[in-house]
C-alpha positions in Angstrom: 79.4 110.2 93.3 76.8 112.0 91.2 76.7 114.8 93.7 80.6 115.0 93.4 80.8 114.7 90.0 78.0 116.9 89.2 76.7 114.3 86.9 74.9 110.7 86.9 77.9 108.1 86.1 77.8 106.0 83.4 78.0 102.7 82.4 81.7 102.2 82.6 82.0 104.6 85.7 78.8 102.5 87.9 81.2 99.2 86.6 84.4 100.6 89.0 81.5 102.3 91.7 80.4 99.0 91.5 83.7 97.5 91.9 85.0 99.4 94.6 81.8 99.4 97.3 82.0 96.0 96.4 85.5 95.0 97.0 84.7 97.4 100.4 82.3 95.1 101.8 84.5 92.0 100.7 86.9 93.4 103.1 84.4 94.3 106.1 85.4 98.7 105.9 82.8 101.1 106.8 81.9 103.7 105.4 84.9 106.0 105.9 87.1 103.3 103.7 84.4 103.1 101.6 84.4 107.5 100.5 88.5 107.2 100.0 87.7 105.1 97.6 85.8 106.4 95.8 87.7 110.0 96.1 91.0 107.7 95.1 89.2 106.5 92.6 90.0 107.3 88.2 86.3 108.3 87.7 86.3 111.3 90.3 90.1 111.7 90.0 89.3 112.6 86.1 85.6 114.6 86.5 
């Protein structure tokens, strides 16, 4: 996410990223699914 947005995520964005990663792990999703979730996130879409 840091590379994609060109900056270090702030506190709220880090919480969103952690939530996405946790949900992906709980569902047993792979890297592709995680990447898609991050791209579809509010953080990525607004930066």
